[in-house]
N, C-alpha and C positions, 0 to 999 in steps of 0.2 A: 167861309160859308158856315152857317149855323146848322146844328144837329137836326133841327126840325125840317130844314130844307132838304137835307140828305135823306131823311126818312121819307119825305114826299117823293123824292126821285126814285128811291128803292121801290116804293109802292107803285109808282107810275110804271117802272120797268117790269115789275111783276105782272101788272094788268096788261101791258102791251104784249108780253110773252104769252099770257093765257089767251088773249084775243087771237094772236097769230096761230096758236095751236088748236083753236076751236073749243077749248075747254070752257066750262062755266066759270064766271067771274064772281066769286063771293066777295063779301065786304072784307077788305084787307086792312088790318090795323097794325100798329107797332108791335102788338103781341102775337100776331100771326107768325107761325113757324112754317115757312114755305115747304120744306121737305116733309112735313107731317100733315099740314092743313090744306095744301093745294093739290088738287087732282092732277096726277101724272107728273108731278114735279120730281125730277131725278137729277143726277149729277150733270148730264148734258144740258138740261134746261138751266141749271144753276150757272154753268159757264156762259150760256147765252145771255142770261140776265146780267151777269158781271160785266160782260163785254158791252152791253147796252149802257150800264152805269158808268163804265170807264169813258165811253164816248160822251155822255152827258156831263161828266165831271172833269173831263180832260186829264185823267190820271190813270196810272197802271195799278191794277188791283190783283195781286196774286191770291188765288183761292186758298192757299195755305195760310196766308196772313189773315184773310177775312174770316176764315172758320177756326183759326187758332187751335188746331188739334181737337176740335169738337165734332161730333156727328152732325152732319147737315140737318138731320131731322130735329135736332135739339136747339137750333139757332133761330131766334126770332128776328123779325124785321128791325126792331129797336137795337138788337145786338149787332146786326150787320151794319146799321147806320152808325153806331158808336165806333165800331172798328174802322170804318171808312173815314169817319171824322178824324180819328187819331192818326191814321195813315196820311191823310191830307195835311194835318198839322205838322207831322214829321217831315213831309216833303217840302213844306214852305219855310221850315226853320233853317 
């Protein structure tokens, strides 16, 4: 799976989470930092989005691996997608 496809899935899962929570849905780009830029986005919502991504990609994603010792507020969609892409490559090798 290509990185751009994973980015689209991450963005789609973020939008779905915001819709379910009733939060406003801003334009989400690869540069968006969910923990900083999205209203009401906290650690619980991060886990909800990761579970949704896992279901769409059919793979297990540990929050520790995805955020790589970084603060959630500092991680952009593109970084999340790159990390997931790397995890998926490792699983397939």
